[in-house]
N, C-alpha and C positions, 0 to 999 in steps of 0.2 A: 795498088790503092788499097783501101780499106774499105769494107762492106758499110751500104748503106743500112739503114735501120731499118728499112724493110726485107733487105735482104737478110741481116741477122737474125730477124723475125722469125720469117720465112725457115732459115737453116736450123734455129731454135723448135721450132714446132716440126720437122721432120726429123730431127732426131726425136724428141717425146713421142711421135708416132713409131718411129722404128724402135725404144725403149718398149713400150706396150705392145708392139709386135711381139718382141724379142720372150717378154715376160710369157706370152700368150702361149708359145712354142714351149715354150722350156715348160708351163703346167701340163699341156698337153702330152708332152712326151713323157712325165713323172705318173699322170693318170695309163698311160699304155694303151695299146690297141684295144685293150680288153672294153676299156669304154664305148671305143667306136664299132663295136663288134652288131652287124647287123644295118648299119648305117652304108645308104651307098644310093646313086642316082635313081639305079633302080627299084630299089625300092620307095623311090619318093619320101627320102627323109634325111637327104645330104647335108643339109643346112642346120648347122651345130646352134648358131646365134647370127643374128640380122639387124645389123645395126643398134645392137645394145650398147650401152653405155660403158665406158671401160671403167678402171681405178681412177684417170686421169679424166677431168672435166673437160668437157669438150671434144672428144676423140671416143670414136664409135667403131666397132667390132662387127665384122662379118665370119663366120668359119665355118667352111663348107668342106666335108669329106668327100674323097674320091676312092671307090673301091678298084684295084686292080678288072676286076671283072669288068667295070663301068666301059671300060675304053674298047674303042672298036677295034674289034679282032679277036677280045679275051675276051668273050664271054663264056667257054668251055672250058675256062679255070676256075679255080676253087676259090670260094669268098671269103673274105674274111680274113687274108693270110697277110696281103698287102694293102694299105691305105696313103693315099696322098691328101695331107691335112692344109688345108690354105686358111692362111689368116689374114684379111684386110681389114687398115685402121682408114676411116678418112676421119678428115677434118677437115676446118673451113681457113682461105686465109684469102684478103681481097673479095670476099663474096663470091668465093669459088672453092668447088670442091677440092680437096689433093686426096690422093690414097698413099699411102704404103703398104705394099704386099710380102709376105714372107711364107714358105712352106716346110713343110717337113714329109718326111715318110716313114710311117710306122710300120713294124713288121713282128709278128706273133713266131716267138722264139719255140720253139722245140722244146 
């Protein structure tokens, strides 16, 4: 059974949002962990971007960083060795906010 126009538009928007999220993840990987040294929930600066417009009109990104030491029971570990970077892309469909989230892990190379 063929998809309706609304289902097709929804699938296209989700694909576009996923593409934007993948591009953001690739940019983050290219920057490396050095760009995120000192960024953590504990330091109060874990939000890198909040509802910023992306290169694709109508899509907005929120990027957050969690240091391994931000996790419960891990505060005794060394900071800035492992970071989880989460990318959330939001867009509207039928007057409702839709989201796509991807994350990546960055590690410090010795």
